[in-house]
N, C-alpha and C positions, 0 to 999 in steps of 0.2 A: 515623487515616490522612487525609492531605490529598489532595484531588483537584485536579489541575491541568488543568481544562477538562472538556468533556462526556465522559461515558462512551461508549466506542467498543466495539462488539462485536468479539470475536476469534474467528477461525474457523481450523480446521486446514487444512493444505495440501490434504487430500482434499476438504474442503468447498469450498475455493477453486476447485479444478478444476471442480466442479459449477457454481459460480456463473459462472465464465468461459464455460462451455457455454451458460448462459442469457443471456449478453450483458455480464456485468460486465467492467470494464476494470482491468487490473492496473497499478499504478504502482509502479515499482521506484525506490526513493529512494537507492540506492547510487551512488557516484560513477561517472563515465563510464567509467573504465578497468575497474572491476569489472563493469559492465554489458557491455562489449565482450567480456570474458573468457567470459561466459555469462549467459543470462538466459531468462526464460520467453517461449515464443512469443507474439508480439503485445503483449507488455508495453511500456509507455512509460517512458522513463527521465527522471525529473525528480529530480536529486539534492536531498537534503533542504535544502542551502543555497540552492537556487534555487526552492524551493517557494513561498515568499511572492511571488516575482516572476511565477511561472507560474500561480498559482491562478486568475487571470482567464481563462485560456485553457481551463479545464475546463468541462464542461457539467453543470449541476446536475440535469439530468434523467436522467443515467447513474448507475449504481452503480460505486463504485470500491473496489478492494481494494489495500492498501498493503503492500509487502514491502521488507525490508532484508536485512542480513546474518544476524541471529539473532532479530529480533523486537522489540527495544527502541526503536530509532529510529523504526520504522514506527508504533509505537503513538503516539508523540508527533505524527508527521506526520498520522496518521489523526485524532487529536483536533483538530489545527489545521483540517483539511478539515471536519470535523463542526461545528466552531464557526462555520465560514464558510457552513454550510447544505448541505453535500454529504452524500449517502447513501454512507457509507463503512465498511469493515470492515478490521480489522487481521488479517494472516496470521501465526499463531503459528509460531515456530521460524525465521522467515525463509527465506532461500535454502538454509540448512543443513538445515531441516526439509523444504523442498520436494525437495531432492536425495535424501532417504531414503525417498520414496514411489515 
């Protein structure tokens, strides 16, 4: 199996809720329209296509959780952030999984 970047921890939506209570910041990488239709309270929207341009606006002292539609794209985005030196975790199941809890 090939690895395309640093290994990123993946957590469940339930675990993500606990991390948010402790101060983690949720990054929703879906497009703006999907974000407007519904998102996690206090999540910030940085569509994946804009992430390379916005990465410099994030604080490396914070923990970030990354979410997308079902979990695949967020894993790539989380890997990009980890490679840049951020403390980051991927949320499994994406918004689809989040909605089921």
